[in-house]
C-alpha positions as CSV (number, residue, x, y, z in Angstrom):
1,M,128.4,77.9,102.5
2,P,127.4,78.2,106.3
3,S,123.8,78.6,107.1
4,V,122.1,81.9,108.0
5,S,121.5,80.8,111.6
6,R,125.3,79.8,112.0
7,I,126.5,83.0,110.7
8,H,124.3,85.0,112.9
9,G,125.0,82.6,115.6
10,S,128.8,83.6,115.2
11,S,128.0,87.3,115.0
12,T,126.0,87.2,118.0
13,S,128.7,85.2,119.8
14,S,131.2,87.8,119.0
15,I,129.1,90.8,119.9
16,I,128.5,89.3,123.3
17,S,132.1,88.6,123.7
18,A,133.2,92.1,122.7
19,K,130.6,93.7,125.2
20,R,132.1,91.7,128.2
21,L,135.6,92.6,127.1
22,H,134.6,96.2,127.0
23,A,132.8,96.0,130.4
24,Q,136.2,94.4,131.6
25,G,137.9,97.5,130.4
26,K,139.8,95.4,127.9
27,T,139.2,98.1,125.3
28,G,141.9,96.8,122.7
29,E,140.3,93.4,122.7
30,A,136.8,94.7,122.6
31,G,137.7,96.7,119.5
32,A,139.0,93.8,117.5
33,A,135.8,91.6,118.7
34,Y,133.4,94.3,117.4
35,K,135.7,94.8,114.3
36,R,135.4,90.9,113.7
37,T,131.6,91.2,114.4
38,I,131.1,94.0,111.7
39,T,133.3,92.0,109.1
40,I,131.2,88.8,109.7
41,V,128.1,90.7,109.0
42,E,129.3,92.9,106.1
43,K,130.8,89.7,104.3
44,N,127.7,87.7,104.8
45,F,124.8,90.2,104.5
46,G,126.5,93.5,103.0
47,P,127.4,96.8,104.1
48,D,123.9,97.9,104.7
49,E,122.8,95.1,107.0
50,L,120.5,96.1,109.9
51,R,122.5,93.6,112.0
52,L,125.4,95.9,111.6
53,A,123.8,98.9,113.6
54,E,124.4,97.3,117.0
55,P,128.3,96.2,116.7
56,L,128.9,99.9,114.8
57,Q,127.1,101.6,117.6
58,Q,129.2,99.6,120.3
59,M,132.2,100.3,118.5
60,A,131.5,103.8,118.3
61,E,130.9,104.3,121.9
62,L,134.3,102.5,122.7
63,K,135.9,105.1,120.3
64,S,134.1,108.0,122.1
65,K,135.6,106.6,125.1
66,L,138.8,106.5,124.0
67,E,138.6,110.0,122.7
68,T,138.5,108.9,119.2
69,L,135.5,111.3,118.3
70,E,135.8,111.6,114.5
71,T,135.9,107.8,114.0
72,A,133.0,107.4,116.6
73,D,130.9,110.2,115.0
74,E,131.5,108.2,111.8
75,L,130.6,104.8,113.0
76,Y,127.3,106.3,114.6
77,Q,126.4,108.2,111.5
78,R,126.9,104.9,109.4
79,A,124.5,103.0,112.1
80,L,121.8,106.0,111.9
81,R,121.8,105.4,108.1
82,I,121.2,101.7,108.3
83,E,118.6,102.0,110.8
84,E,117.1,104.7,109.4
85,S,117.0,102.9,105.8
86,R,115.2,100.1,107.7
87,L,113.0,101.7,110.1
88,G,112.3,105.2,108.7
89,T,113.7,108.5,110.0
90,T,110.8,109.1,112.4
91,D,111.2,105.8,114.3
92,P,111.2,106.7,118.0
93,S,113.9,103.7,118.5
94,L,116.5,106.0,116.9
95,A,116.1,108.8,119.4
96,P,119.0,107.0,121.7
97,L,121.4,106.6,118.5
98,V,120.6,110.1,117.5
99,D,121.7,111.4,121.2
100,W,124.7,109.7,121.0
101,I,125.7,111.6,118.1
102,R,125.0,114.8,119.5
103,R,126.8,114.0,122.6
104,T,129.9,112.9,120.4
105,A,129.5,116.1,118.3
106,A,129.4,118.3,121.4
107,K,132.6,116.6,123.0
108,Q,134.2,117.7,119.3
109,D,133.5,121.1,119.9
110,E,134.9,121.1,123.3
111,P,138.2,123.1,123.7
112,A,141.1,120.7,124.2
């Protein structure tokens, strides 16, 4: 079984790669890299691991930009649940995530 530091390094490398691809506009490749990161963390640490919050949020941001708003909202909500379970519901570091959720909801409510 791989060591925790090796797994963490693998997921960190994958998220960095995904962010680079996202910044380059390679949305399909970025989405696959985010998904790979999420899979690595879930497999090795479980579905409620705090380390999932960042790749979930990044994937949600990508989905939001691609106008896949329902999926983006689901990913943001999952990231929020994970972070709230670890940090508490009043932690100020949750504010940006809550703001993203509000923005995504507002986009969903806009007329087509």
